[in-house]
LOFI-674511 format. One record per residue (C-alpha): chain; residue number from 1; z, y, x; residue in one letter. Coordinates in steps of 0.02 Angstrom, whole numbers, plus 50000, padded with zeros to 5 digits. Last residue first. Layout:
<atoms>
A/NUM/Z/Y/X/A
...
</atoms>
This chain:
<atoms>
A/264/49226/48628/49912/I
A/263/49399/48581/49972/L
A/262/49532/48618/49840/S
A/261/49693/48715/49846/L
A/260/49825/48755/49715/Q
A/259/49945/48890/49775/G
A/258/49921/49009/49632/E
A/257/49875/48928/49468/G
A/256/49758/48786/49423/A
A/255/49622/48890/49341/L
A/254/49594/49003/49492/P
A/253/49573/48850/49606/D
A/252/49613/48909/49781/R
A/251/49473/48871/49901/H
A/250/49483/48794/50074/K
A/249/49338/48805/50195/K
A/248/49306/48653/50302/L
A/247/49128/48628/50237/H
A/246/49080/48796/50312/R
A/245/49100/48728/50487/W
A/244/48921/48704/50545/R
A/243/48859/48846/50433/P
A/242/48979/48975/50508/L
A/241/48957/49137/50409/D
A/240/49052/49075/50256/D
A/239/49191/49021/50375/L
A/238/49231/49205/50407/Y
A/237/49284/49218/50224/S
A/236/49462/49159/50256/W
A/235/49528/49006/50161/S
A/234/49536/48904/50321/L
A/233/49660/49014/50410/R
A/232/49653/48953/50588/H
A/231/49798/48877/50687/Q
A/230/49740/48698/50658/P
A/229/49585/48748/50757/T
A/228/49422/48815/50687/P
A/227/49249/48767/50751/G
A/226/49190/48731/50928/S
A/225/49031/48832/50951/E
A/224/49042/48959/50810/E
A/223/49229/48977/50832/L
A/222/49207/48997/51020/T
A/221/49087/49142/50994/R
A/220/49195/49226/50863/Q
A/219/49350/49218/50973/H
A/218/49255/49283/51124/V
A/217/49188/49430/51022/P
A/216/49362/49473/50954/S
A/215/49402/49422/50775/P
A/214/49593/49434/50777/Y
A/213/49694/49283/50830/G
A/212/49806/49376/50953/A
A/211/49655/49448/51046/G
A/210/49722/49440/51224/D
A/209/49822/49279/51225/A
A/208/49726/49203/51078/F
A/207/49559/49221/51167/G
A/206/49479/49075/51077/Y
A/205/49430/48984/51236/G
A/204/49587/48883/51261/P
A/203/49681/48808/51113/Y
A/202/49842/48733/51178/A
A/201/49859/48860/51318/G
A/200/49817/49005/51203/D
A/199/49951/48951/51081/L
A/198/50087/49023/51195/D
A/197/49995/49190/51198/A
A/196/49990/49186/51008/M
A/195/50180/49167/51001/L
A/194/50205/49306/51126/R
A/193/50092/49422/51027/D
A/192/50184/49376/50867/R
A/191/50356/49420/50933/H
A/190/50294/49579/51019/V
A/189/50211/49641/50859/K
A/188/50358/49600/50746/A
A/187/50481/49682/50866/L
A/186/50379/49841/50881/V
A/185/50347/49861/50695/S
A/184/50528/49822/50650/A
A/183/50586/49960/50767/A
A/182/50459/50079/50691/A
A/181/50518/50030/50517/V
A/180/50699/50069/50561/T
A/179/50653/50231/50648/V
A/178/50554/50291/50497/S
A/177/50414/50419/50506/R
A/176/50277/50338/50610/L
A/175/50309/50159/50552/D
A/174/50322/50230/50376/A
A/173/50137/50269/50384/K
A/172/50122/50254/50194/I
A/171/50294/50236/50117/E
A/170/50356/50107/49993/C
A/169/50542/50115/49948/R
A/168/50603/49947/49886/V
A/167/50752/49874/49795/R
A/166/50739/49686/49812/W
A/165/50774/49591/49650/P
A/164/50635/49626/49618/P
A/163/50463/49640/49705/R
A/162/50430/49606/49890/L
A/161/50243/49645/49894/F
A/160/50275/49827/49854/D
A/159/50107/49899/49905/Q
A/158/50093/50077/49969/K
A/157/50117/50045/50154/G
A/156/50264/50017/50272/D
A/155/50408/49950/50169/L
A/154/50580/50030/50170/I
A/153/50708/49911/50098/V
A/152/50863/49959/49999/V
A/151/51042/49898/49985/D
A/150/51018/49783/50134/P
A/149/51098/49611/50147/P
A/148/51215/49586/50295/V
A/147/51186/49484/50454/P
A/146/50998/49483/50421/L
A/145/50921/49311/50394/A
A/144/50891/49342/50209/E
A/143/50785/49493/50253/L
A/142/50676/49397/50376/A
A/141/50647/49250/50259/R
A/140/50614/49372/50116/V
A/139/50482/49460/50222/A
A/138/50395/49297/50265/A
A/137/50394/49243/50084/R
A/136/50327/49410/50023/R
A/135/50192/49411/50155/L
A/134/50138/49235/50106/A
A/133/50135/49290/49924/E
A/132/50019/49435/49963/T
A/131/49914/49333/50086/M
A/130/49868/49188/49973/G
A/129/49974/49040/49917/V
A/128/49898/48886/50000/E
A/127/49790/48965/50134/D
A/126/49932/49079/50189/I
A/125/50048/48928/50191/E
A/124/49925/48832/50300/E
A/123/49910/48979/50419/P
A/122/50099/48992/50444/A
A/121/50209/49119/50356/S
A/120/50336/49208/50463/A
A/119/50509/49286/50463/G
A/118/50594/49390/50597/V
A/117/50771/49458/50599/A
A/116/50862/49617/50645/H
A/115/51038/49685/50636/G
A/114/51145/49830/50693/T
A/113/51004/49882/50809/L
A/112/51048/49938/50985/W
A/111/51060/49772/51076/G
A/110/50906/49706/50987/P
A/109/50807/49865/51030/L
A/108/50825/49854/51220/V
A/107/50710/49710/51269/E
A/106/50584/49738/51130/A
A/105/50571/49920/51185/F
A/104/50515/49863/51358/S
A/103/50387/49742/51286/E
A/102/50317/49877/51172/R
A/101/50308/49997/51320/H
A/100/50213/49870/51425/A
A/99/50093/49833/51282/R
A/98/50057/50018/51266/T
A/97/50128/50109/51117/L
A/96/50031/50191/50974/L
A/95/50004/50025/50883/K
A/94/50192/49993/50889/S
A/93/50226/50142/50776/D
A/92/50358/50250/50858/T
A/91/50506/50242/50978/L
A/90/50498/50381/51107/A
A/89/50427/50373/51282/V
A/88/50506/50495/51405/T
A/87/50424/50614/51527/R
A/86/50506/50681/51684/D
A/85/50384/50597/51800/G
A/84/50299/50452/51714/R
A/83/50392/50375/51570/G
A/82/50574/50325/51548/R
A/81/50601/50237/51384/L
A/80/50696/50301/51234/V
A/79/50834/50216/51134/P
A/78/50861/50265/50952/P
A/77/50979/50404/50900/A
A/76/51109/50338/50777/S
A/75/51065/50294/50599/L
A/74/51174/50137/50606/D
A/73/51016/50034/50617/T
A/72/50934/49891/50521/M
A/71/50775/49793/50559/A
A/70/50668/49672/50460/A
A/69/50522/49591/50549/C
A/68/50372/49508/50467/V
A/67/50247/49391/50549/V
A/66/50082/49327/50478/V
A/65/50044/49165/50564/P
A/64/49901/49120/50681/G
A/63/49714/49132/50660/A
A/62/49588/49244/50573/W
A/61/49695/49399/50591/A
A/60/49701/49533/50457/G
A/59/49884/49515/50406/R
A/58/49942/49481/50583/G
A/57/50085/49604/50593/V
A/56/50216/49653/50466/E
A/55/50345/49791/50444/D
A/54/50515/49805/50362/V
A/53/50648/49938/50383/G
A/52/50817/49888/50314/A
A/51/50940/50014/50243/I
A/50/51125/49984/50211/R
A/49/51198/50134/50120/V
A/48/51377/50171/50167/P
A/47/51488/50205/50016/R
A/46/51527/50389/49989/G
A/45/51496/50384/49802/D
A/44/51337/50487/49823/A
A/43/51264/50357/49940/G
A/42/51106/50312/49845/L
A/41/51008/50475/49838/A
A/40/51073/50561/49994/A
A/39/51068/50398/50093/V
A/38/50891/50366/50034/L
A/37/50832/50539/50085/E
A/36/50915/50518/50255/N
A/35/50826/50352/50281/E
A/34/50658/50430/50242/I
A/33/50679/50572/50367/E
A/32/50765/50467/50499/Y
A/31/50643/50493/50641/G
A/30/50490/50413/50720/A
A/29/50428/50505/50872/A
A/28/50285/50626/50848/R
A/27/50106/50590/50800/P
A/26/49982/50711/50880/V
A/25/49899/50818/50747/G
A/24/49871/50968/50862/A
A/23/50059/50986/50885/P
A/22/50155/50854/50786/G
A/21/50096/50762/50634/A
A/20/50194/50626/50546/T
A/19/50298/50733/50429/A
A/18/50158/50850/50381/A
A/17/50043/50706/50336/A
A/16/50175/50618/50233/S
A/15/50222/50774/50138/G
A/14/50042/50806/50091/A
A/13/50019/50626/50037/D
A/12/50163/50630/49914/D
A/11/50329/50552/49959/L
A/10/50367/50375/49909/G
A/9/50442/50313/49747/P
A/8/50589/50192/49748/L
A/7/50547/50024/49671/A
A/6/50676/49950/49553/G
A/5/50546/49911/49421/T
A/4/50627/50026/49293/P
A/3/50610/50179/49407/D
A/2/50728/50257/49534/T
A/1/50733/50434/49601/M
</atoms>
């Protein structure tokens, strides 16, 4: 199950689709499918396997930090929310939950998880080192802040941006299939949304409270009129389409190594 790089292979696409689809293709609640596979593979000696689920939010935004949450459970049943009538709301990918449900889960998850932590990379760090390295740094900050180090990390997606010495299992749509990743997804999203809402007061007009730094129409309009704020990523290509502000764009020098910036 392991390879020389230390990354743990994911399931094939057919397995992923079957695992995430309920009746008529509706995603079901996140479960412990991936965690159970890891326990079976790594816990043969009877020692508990510490598993952290990791997810990020803000990768594609034009402003604000990229935020990563790491979450660990004891593999017990996750909390559920009371919905309308007799319905309940199960923990799943944060994008499939309403804002109210995300906020409610964010209140109860910390008391249920055995550990969780958030790490971030600010816009200037993203500009300096690029998104992949910024993600890695934010994830490492979150993982190193956990109360105990994990034996293995489940990453949502197919790219292992952590790299050794972290032992990683990459899984597409892990936030739909893994309770630990779903919990990390919700906590990362709520944390970043609250941070962006706080920035809205300092930088009115960009729609940070509602759009969280993504390119909404109001965000794009204010950018064109007023230019970027200190919370904007100045190496992003959106500046190419803003003639008045194009001179502010930051470029990494490919000959000087990662992290070297110049203003062109």
